[in-house]
C-alpha positions in Angstrom: -0.1 -0.1 0.2 0.8 3.4 -0.8 0.8 6.7 1.0 -0.1 10.1 0.4 0.3 12.8 2.9 -1.0 15.6 2.8 0.4 19.0 4.4 -0.5 22.2 5.9 1.2 25.0 5.5 3.7 24.5 7.9 4.3 21.4 6.4 2.7 19.3 9.0 0.6 15.9 7.8 -3.0 16.4 8.4 -4.6 13.8 6.5 -3.2 10.9 4.2 -4.3 9.7 0.4 -4.3 5.5 0.4 -3.0 4.0 -2.7 -2.9 0.5 -3.9 0.2 1.0 -6.1 2.4 3.7 -7.1 1.0 4.2 -10.7 -2.4 4.8 -8.8 -0.5 7.4 -7.0 0.8 9.0 -9.7 -2.2 8.3 -11.7 -4.8 9.8 -9.0 -2.3 13.4 -8.6 -2.2 14.1 -12.6 -6.1 14.0 -12.7 -7.8 17.4 -13.0 -7.1 19.7 -9.8 -5.9 16.7 -7.2 -1.9 18.1 -7.5 -3.2 21.6 -7.1 -5.7 20.4 -3.8 -3.1 17.0 -2.5 0.1 18.2 -3.1 2.7 17.1 -5.6 4.3 13.8 -6.0 6.2 13.5 -2.7 8.2 10.1 -4.3 7.8 6.7 -3.8 5.7 5.5 -0.1 5.0 2.2 -0.8 5.5 -0.9 1.1 3.1 -0.1 4.5 0.1 -1.9 6.0 -2.6 -0.8 7.1 -4.3 -1.5 10.8 -8.0 -1.6 8.9 -9.6 -2.4 5.5 -9.2 1.3 3.5 -9.8 1.8 -0.4 -7.1 3.2 -3.3 -8.0 6.6 -3.9 -7.8 5.9 -7.1 -9.4 2.5 -8.2 -11.5 2.3 -4.8 -9.9 -1.5 -4.7 -9.9 -3.0 -1.3 -6.8 -2.3 0.5 -6.6 -5.7 3.2 -6.4 -4.3 6.7 -3.9 -6.6 9.1 -6.7 -6.4 11.9 -9.8 -6.8 9.8 -12.2 -10.5 10.2 -11.1 -12.6 7.0 -13.2 -12.4 4.4 
């Protein structure tokens, strides 16, 4: 899982977007005004685990968390 950190004017992380791949991270930021709204690509930030299930901000594919029940 890849993470895009959203920072405030003081460069403090205030939120995050999750992606199933680095490619989707790039694609998401290249669409519409996403880069203006969420900031520019910050480099490869992958190989993370989530505690609970979440969804890719680009394709909405489920990203499995480590503590969610097995289905």
